C-alpha positions in Angstrom: -0.4 0.2 -0.2 1.0 3.3 -0.9 0.7 6.6 1.4 1.8 9.9 -0.8 2.3 12.8 1.3 1.5 16.4 -1.2 3.7 18.8 0.8 6.3 16.8 1.8 9.5 19.1 2.4 7.4 20.7 5.0 8.6 20.9 8.9 5.5 18.5 10.1 6.4 15.5 7.7 9.6 13.6 9.7 6.3 13.5 12.2 3.6 12.1 9.6 6.4 9.7 8.9 6.4 8.7 12.5 3.1 8.4 12.9 2.4 6.1 9.5 5.7 3.8 10.6 3.9 2.7 14.0 0.9 1.2 11.6 2.2 0.0 8.9 1.7 -3.7 9.9 -1.5 -3.4 10.6 -2.4 -1.3 7.1 -0.5 -3.0 5.3 2.2 -0.2 4.3 4.9 -0.4 2.3 5.7 2.7 1.1 5.6 5.9 2.3 6.2 9.2 -0.5 7.3 12.3 -0.3 6.7 14.8 -2.7 7.3 18.5 -2.7 8.2 21.1 -5.5 10.8 22.6 -2.8 13.7 20.4 -3.7 16.3 21.5 -0.5 13.2 21.5 1.9 12.4 17.8 0.3 16.0 16.3 0.7 16.4 17.9 4.1 13.3 16.7 6.0 13.0 13.7 3.6 16.2 13.0 4.4 15.4 13.5 8.7 12.2 10.7 7.3 14.2 8.6 6.1 16.6 8.4 9.1 13.3 8.5 11.2 12.6 5.3 9.5 16.1 3.9 10.3 15.9 4.0 13.7 12.9 2.1 14.0 13.6 -0.5 11.9 11.2 -0.2 9.5 10.8 -2.0 6.5 8.2 0.5 4.7 10.2 2.6 2.5 10.5 6.2 2.3 10.8 7.6 -1.2 11.3 11.2 -2.5 9.4 13.2 -5.6 9.1 16.7 -7.0 7.2 15.3 -9.6 3.3 15.3 -8.6 2.9 12.7 -11.3 4.8 10.2 -9.4 4.2 10.4 -6.4 0.8 10.4 -7.1 1.1 7.2 -9.6 0.0 3.6 -8.1 -0.8 5.8 -4.8 -3.8 4.5 -2.5 -4.5 7.4 0.1 -3.3 11.2 -0.2 -2.4 13.3 2.3 -2.8 17.2 1.0 -1.2 19.7 2.9 0.3 22.2 1.1 1.2 26.2 1.9 1.1 28.1 -1.4 3.5 31.3 -1.0 5.0 29.5 2.1 5.3 32.2 5.0 5.7 35.6 3.3 2.1 34.4 1.8 0.8 33.7 5.5 2.6 37.1 6.8 0.9 39.2 4.1 -2.4 37.8 4.6 -2.3 38.6 8.4 -1.2 41.6 8.2 -3.1 43.3 5.4 -6.3 42.7 7.4 -4.5 44.0 10.7 -3.8 47.5 8.9 -7.2 47.0 8.5 -8.8 46.8 11.5 -10.0 43.3 11.3 -8.4 39.6 12.3 -5.6 38.0 10.3 -5.5 34.8 11.3 -4.9 32.5 8.0 -7.7 30.3 8.4 -11.5 32.4 10.3 -12.5 35.7 8.1 -10.0 37.3 6.0 -6.3 35.7 6.2 -8.7 32.2 5.4 -10.2 33.7 2.1 -6.7 35.1 1.1 -5.3 31.2 2.0 -7.6 30.4 -0.2 -6.8 32.3 -3.2 -3.4 30.5 -3.4 -4.2 27.1 -1.8 -7.9 25.9 -4.3 -6.1 25.9 -7.2 -3.3 24.4 -6.7 -5.1 21.5 -4.5 -7.6 20.9 -7.4 -4.6 20.8 -9.8 -3.5 17.7 -8.1 -7.0 16.5 -7.3 -7.1 16.3 -11.0 -3.7 14.8 -11.7 -4.3 11.9 -9.3 -8.1 11.3 -11.1 -6.4 10.2 -14.1 -3.1 8.3 -12.5 -4.7 6.7 -9.4 -8.8 7.0 -9.6 -9.4 4.7 -6.9 -7.7 6.7 -4.4 -9.0 8.9 -0.8 -7.5 12.6 -0.8 -7.4 13.5 2.9 -6.7 17.4 2.6 -5.8 19.3 5.3 -4.3 22.1 3.7 -5.9 25.1 4.7 -8.7 26.5 4.8 -9.9 23.1 5.0 -13.7 23.6 4.7 -13.1 25.9 1.8 -11.0 23.6 -0.1 -13.6 20.5 0.6 -16.3 22.4 -0.9 -14.5 23.5 -3.8 -12.6 19.9 -4.3 -16.8 18.0 -3.3 -18.3 21.2 -6.2 -15.4 20.2 -9.1 -16.5 16.6 -9.0 -13.4 14.9 -7.0 -16.0 13.3 -5.2 -12.9 10.9 -3.0 -12.0 13.4 -0.9 -12.9 14.0 2.7 -11.0 17.4 4.8 -9.7 16.4 7.9 -8.5 18.6 10.5 -7.7 17.4 14.2 -9.1 20.4 15.8 -13.0 18.8 15.2 -12.0 16.0 17.5 -10.5 17.8 20.6 -13.2 16.9 22.4 -13.7 13.4 21.7 -9.6 13.0 22.6 -9.8 15.3 25.7 -12.2 12.9 26.7 -10.7 10.0 26.3 -7.5 11.4 28.5 -9.4 12.1 30.7 -11.2 8.4 31.1 -7.9 7.2 30.0 -9.4 5.0 27.1 -8.4 4.6 23.4 -10.3 7.8 21.3 -12.1 5.4 19.0 -14.2 4.5 22.6 -15.5 8.1 23.0 -18.6 8.5 20.8 -19.0 12.2 19.8 -22.1 14.9 18.3 -19.6 17.1 16.1 -21.4 19.4 13.7 -21.0 22.5 12.3 -18.4 24.0 9.2 -14.3 23.4 10.0 -13.1 26.2 12.5 -16.8 26.3 13.5 -17.9 23.1 15.2 -19.6 22.4 18.0 -19.4 19.3 20.0 -22.9 18.8 21.7 -22.6 15.2 23.7 -19.9 12.0 24.1 -20.4 9.0 25.0 -18.8 5.9 26.4 -20.4 2.5 26.6 -23.2 4.8 26.2 -23.2 6.8 29.4 -23.4 10.7 28.0 -19.9 12.0 29.8 -19.3 15.5 28.1 -22.2 17.1 29.0 -21.5 16.7 33.4 -18.3 17.7 32.5 -18.4 21.0 30.9 -19.9 21.9 34.5 -17.0 20.6 35.7 -14.3 23.7 36.1 -11.2 21.1 37.3 -12.0 19.6 33.9 -12.2 22.2 30.9 -9.1 24.1 32.7 -7.4 21.2 31.5 -8.4 21.4 28.0 -8.5 23.9 25.3 -11.7 24.7 27.2 -9.6 27.0 29.2 -9.6 29.9 26.7 -13.1 30.4 27.0 -15.2 31.6 30.1 -16.4 28.5 31.5 -20.1 30.6 31.9 -20.0 31.0 27.9 -19.6 27.1 27.4 -21.9 26.3 29.9 -24.4 28.3 28.1 -23.8 27.2 25.3 -24.3 24.1 26.7 -22.1 22.8 23.9 -17.7 21.6 23.2 -16.6 24.9 21.4 -13.6 24.3 18.8 -10.3 26.8 19.5 -11.6 28.7 16.7 -14.6 30.4 17.7 -13.0 31.9 19.8 -12.8 35.0 17.2 -15.9 34.7 17.2 -16.7 35.0 21.2 -13.8 37.4 21.6 -13.7 39.1 18.3 -12.2 42.6 19.9 -9.9 41.0 22.2 -8.3 39.1 19.5 -7.4 42.0 17.1 -6.3 43.8 19.7 -3.7 41.0 21.0 -2.6 40.3 17.2 -1.8 43.9 16.8 -0.6 44.1 20.0 2.2 41.2 19.7 6.0 42.8 17.8 5.3 39.6 15.1 2.1 38.1 14.0 1.9 34.5 14.0 3.5 34.5 10.9 6.8 35.9 11.6 7.4 34.3 14.8 6.8 30.6 12.6 9.4 32.2 9.6 12.1 32.8 12.2 11.4 29.0 14.1 12.1 27.8 10.6 14.8 29.9 9.0 16.4 28.7 12.9 15.2 25.1 12.1 16.8 24.9 8.5 20.3 26.9 9.3 20.7 24.2 12.4 19.8 20.7 10.6 21.9 22.6 7.5 25.1 22.8 9.8 24.5 19.2 11.2 26.0 16.2 9.2 23.2 14.0 9.1 25.0 11.0 8.4 27.0 11.0 11.3 25.1 13.1 13.7 21.6 12.0 12.9 21.0 11.7 16.9 21.6 15.7 17.2 19.2 16.8 13.7 16.8 14.5 15.6 17.2 17.0 18.9 17.1 19.5 16.9 13.3 18.9 15.8 12.1 17.8 18.1 12.8 20.7 19.6 11.8 23.2 17.3 8.4 21.7 17.3 8.0 21.9 21.1 8.5 25.0 21.2 6.1 25.9 18.1 3.3 24.4 20.1 3.9 25.5 22.8 2.9 28.8 22.0 0.5 28.3 19.2 -2.6 30.4 20.3 -0.6 32.4 22.9 -2.8 35.3 23.5 -5.7 33.5 24.4 -3.8 31.3 26.9 -3.1 33.1 30.0 -1.1 30.4 30.7 1.0 30.3 27.2 4.6 31.3 27.1 6.3 34.2 24.7 8.1 32.3 21.9 11.0 34.0 23.6 9.9 32.6 26.8 9.3 28.8 25.1 13.1 29.4 23.5 14.7 29.9 26.7 12.8 27.2 28.4 14.0 24.7 25.7 17.1 25.6 24.2 18.7 22.7 23.8 16.4 19.7 24.5 17.4 16.6 23.1 14.6 14.0 24.8 13.2 11.9 22.1 9.5 12.9 21.1 6.9 11.7 23.2 4.8 11.1 20.5 2.1 13.3 22.6 -1.0 13.3 20.4 -0.9 13.1 16.3 -2.5 16.0 15.4 -3.9 15.7 11.4 -1.5 12.9 10.6 -3.7 10.8 13.4 -7.2 11.5 12.2 -6.0 10.9 8.2 -3.8 7.8 9.8 -6.9 6.5 11.6 -8.8 6.9 8.7 -6.8 4.1 6.5 -7.0 2.1 9.4 -10.8 1.8 9.2 -10.5 1.2 5.5 -8.5 -1.2 5.3 -9.1 -3.4 8.4 -13.1 -2.9 8.5 -12.4 -1.9 12.2 -15.1 1.3 12.7 -13.5 4.4 13.3 -15.3 7.7 15.1 -14.5 10.8 13.5 -15.4 14.3 12.6 -14.7 15.4 9.3 -15.6 18.1 6.8 -17.9 15.6 4.4 -20.9 16.9 2.3 -23.7 17.1 4.7 -26.5 14.6 3.0 -28.9 15.5 5.1 -26.8 15.3 8.4 -27.3 18.8 9.7 -30.7 20.0 9.7 -30.8 23.5 8.0 -28.1 23.4 5.2 -28.3 21.7 1.6 -27.0 18.6 1.1 -23.8 19.6 -1.0 -22.9 21.7 1.8 -19.6 20.6 3.2 -20.0 20.4 6.8 -17.5 19.6 9.7 -20.0 16.6 11.3 -19.4 13.0 13.1 -18.6 10.3 10.7 -18.4 6.6 10.6 -15.5 5.4 9.1 -15.0 1.5 7.6 -14.5 -0.6 4.7 -17.4 0.4 3.0 -16.8 4.2 3.3 -17.0 7.1 5.0 -20.7 8.1 7.0 -22.4 11.4 8.5 -23.6 10.5 11.0 -27.6 12.2 11.8 -27.4 15.2 13.9 -30.8 16.9 13.5 -31.3 20.5 13.9 -28.7 22.9 15.3 -29.9 25.3 17.9 -31.0 28.2 16.7 -27.8 31.3 17.8 -25.3 28.1 16.4 -27.4 27.5 13.6 -27.8 31.1 13.0 -23.6 31.3 12.8 -22.9 28.4 11.3 -25.2 29.4 8.0 -23.9 32.5 7.8 -20.3 30.8 7.5 -21.3 28.8 4.9 -23.0 31.5 2.3 -19.7 33.0 2.6 -18.1 29.3 1.9 -19.9 29.5 -1.5 -19.3 32.7 -2.7 -16.1 32.6 -1.4 -15.3 28.6 -3.8 -17.4 30.4 -6.2 -15.7 33.5 -6.5 -12.2 32.3 -6.4 -13.1 29.2 -9.5 -14.6 32.1 -11.4 -11.5 35.1 -10.5 -14.8 36.9 -9.8 -13.4 40.5 -8.2 -16.7 41.5 -7.1 -18.0 38.4 -6.5 -15.0 38.1 -4.0 -16.1 41.5 -2.3 -19.7 39.7 -1.7 -18.0 37.4 -0.3 -16.0 39.3 2.6 -18.9 41.3 3.0 -21.1 38.1 4.0 -18.7 37.1 6.6 -20.1 38.2 10.6 -16.3 39.4 11.1 -16.7 41.6 8.3 -20.4 43.0 7.2 -18.5 46.1 4.8 -18.6 46.7 1.9 -15.5 49.7 2.2 -13.5 46.4 4.6 -14.1 43.9 2.2 -13.1 45.7 -1.1 -10.0 46.8 0.8 -9.3 43.4 1.8 -9.9 42.4 -2.2 -7.7 44.4 -4.4 -5.1 44.7 -1.5 -4.3 40.2 -1.3 -5.1 40.4 -5.5 -2.7 42.6 -5.5 0.2 40.9 -2.7 -0.9 37.3 -4.7 -0.7 38.4 -8.1 1.8 35.7 -8.8 -0.6 32.9 -7.5 -3.4 34.4 -8.7 -3.6 35.8 -12.3 -5.7 37.9 -13.8 -9.2 38.2 -12.3 -12.2 40.3 -13.6 
């Protein structure tokens, strides 16, 4: 079985490979192909991935390819995680929005739209190649904004595609940790959109376990829910996706982002530059342990400061660097992120052992009030027979209104990007609850089209 990672020159590739190797015997995995257009990064992180496989004494081959057709040919499963424009594109997305006083974040609001401008055409191109060379393969997309990309893929007729996001399963993961049970033993009810979802229920052995814990501050403080006021959580009666912070604390989020000396994109860029310099000065053949220690320390630094402005206990990037200057212990593999979501699906499809996961798929009647062909983030059942969204029914009115408003924005945005329609893009941003302004939408669209002209081409 061949598994291809599009974006295999990314810094997360060795973690993905590590997770895949642990499951290889169960799924019959024989090859992981890493594909990337950046030859330098592909070579560096590809060799680190090969070293991970060597140390694990795994028989799985780790191959590398720059050409998409070669990487996709013969693939059974494909995971796409690319960033057209790299960190500089992300920084422009953030800065253009923040200069206008609106949210600068890579997936939510205007920043997500700007990312979609670049990522949707690229992923559609990969999907077309995959359909030609490996038509039976499944494509699991993690490229942001995952919901818009998944909608664009489905609209274009690529039905063997799924949007994946580890945030959809944060409640399931937290409850599994709290009760010390396997994650798949927790049956959660997730509904909404990518980065705009809610978990209203979770059961273990048929018993409701989430609702009682929403009233337990001790539990909430051990989870990502600590960024929300407890009374907000309890009034909503659901577990909140962490990205709802940008809606429920909109002015605080913008103020915090503007107050930071660096945007998140700038922080990540600086971290990546430092990592590349460090790894480039290490002879991987002679000192692989030092290279891996530097790599794992980078991952911990990056993770420690995620959404730091929303968490009182989060260190600054500088404090995280001081705390972990030479972290050399082996990675503790705590959580597998998007890799775990994708690999869980592969496990279920290959072995037939049912998996339960929140995914971005066509609604098909799962959530009332949304169209069947709307891509939604919803709990699904996965096995050899495929992926089936679970029946959720009606959303509470307040949540329904927000979800339907953002879904309207997503539909307009995907259509505008497909048709390269500037006026349509303005309409899309005007529809977004975090903008709702024609004058702002015009400035944002014009700013992004100018900044990303090499990627987006000519718009009318």
